[in-house]
N, C-alpha and C positions, 0 to 999 in steps of 0.2 A: 429547411436547414436554419433559416432565420428564426423560426419559432423555437427551435431547440436551443439556439444561442440565447435567445431572450429568456427562456425558462431557466437556463443555467444561471444567468445573471441574477434573476429574481430569487431563485432558491438561495444563492449565496448571500444576497442582500438580506433576505429574510433571516437567515442564520445569524448574520451580523447584528441585525437590529433586535431580534426576538430571543435568540438563544445565548448569546454571549453574556456572561456574568463575570464580574471581576474575580470572584472567589473560585470559579471553575477554570479560569485561564491557566494557572500554574499546573493543574492536573493535565490539561490538554497539551501544554508545552512538553511536559514530561513524557506523555504517551507518544507524541510525535518523535521525540528524541530516541525512543526505543527503535523506531524504524529507520533512523538516519544510518546510511550506509549498511542497512540490513543488520545493525548491531545485535539486536535481540536474537535474530535468526542465526547469526554466526555463533553466538554463545550456545544456543540450543544445539547447533551442529556439533560444536566441540564436546559438549556433554554426551551427546549420543554416540559420537565417534569412539569415545573411551569406554563405552558399554558394549561388550561383545554382542549381546543379543539385539542391539539396535543399530549396529554399524551399517546395515543395508539401508535402514531408514535415514541415517545420516547422509549416506551417499545420494539417496533420492532427494532429500531435502536440499542438499547443496546444489545438485544438478538443476533442480527447479528454480532455485534462487538465481543461479548464474544464467539460466535460460531466460527467465523473465527480465533480468537486468539487461542482458544483451539486446533482446527484442525491443524493450522499451527505450532504454537510454541511447543505444547505438543505431537503432533503425527508425522506430515509429516517431520519436520526438522530432527527428530531423526530416521525416517525410511530412508530418502535419504542421510543424513549426508554430504551434499555438502559443501565443503569449500568455503569461500569467494573468490572473484576473485583475490584479492591482495595476498592471501595465496598460490594460485596456479600459478599465473603469476606475477613475480616481476616487470614486465614492467608496470603493472597496478597500479597506485598510487591513494589511496583514499584521498579525500580532507577534510574528517572529521576523528575524532578518530576512529580507527578500531573497528567495532563491534566484540564482542567476541562470538556471537552465530553463528549458521550455516546459509547458504545462501538460500537454496531452501526449500519452496517457500518464497516470500517476505511478511513479516508480515505487513509492511507499506502499500503495495498494497492491501493485503487482508482486513485489517481493513478499509482502505479508501474506497474501493469499496463496502464492506459490508454496511457501513453507507451511503455512497453517493447514492447507488441504492435505499435503503429504502427511503431516503429523496426525491429522484427523483420521486418515485412512489406515495408519500403521502403528499408532500408539493406543493404549487403553482409552476408551471413550471419554471419561471425564477429563483426561489430560488433553486429548485432541480437541474437545469442545472448548476448553479454556484457551487454547491457542487460536481457535477460530474466533472467539470473542475478542481476543487481543488484536487480531487482524482487522476486525470490524472497527474497533476503537481507534487503532492507528489510522485507518482510512478516513474515518469521520473527523479525526483531529485535523486533517489537512484542509477540510472544508471549514471547520470551526475557526482555524487560525488564518483563513483567508488566502491560502496559496494554491488551491485547486477548485475547479468546478466539479459538480456532481458527475458530469459525463467523463471527466478525467479519471475519477475514482472508479466508475463503472467499467471503463475500458481497461484500466489497470487490473481490476479484479478479474475480469474475463481472461486476460492474458495470463495472470497468475494461476488461475484454476486450470487453464489449458496446459501450462507448463507442469503443474503438479500431477495432472492425470497422465501426461506423456512420460514424465520421469518415473512415476509409480509403475506404469505399464512396463517400462524398460527394465527397472530394477527388480520387479516382482513377477514378471511373466516367464 
């Protein structure tokens, strides 16, 4: 477990020292804002909801979003109680205002993959792939901005995918 924590720290430190560039930072801040409170995913839900042919997809997406949010924010963050990287390692500097909630798992990754995987499964391939790429970008932005460890992202991603598959099974079986 200690090796994993050490690797998590060093990956984040490497991203901060090798990948951060002043001209990239506004892009990554914008990308992360799309994931704040599931903003982009709620917009997509609203658009799909008003399209008769994609209403079931909208329901599945919303259910996956709510499921991942509940599991992550109301259950797992409080079980694991992992501090944010900048709270544990002063050398790690966040590029956005410091989130006040706990770190593990990542809610941005969870909600993004919950929605993107539903959309990948039920929308035309180019659209679904675009949303999957957006989920990857939102998730990476959390590492780039210094507010999550890689394992936070991976756990959130796994929970999001689980919620997407469960929701798709429920609404499409």
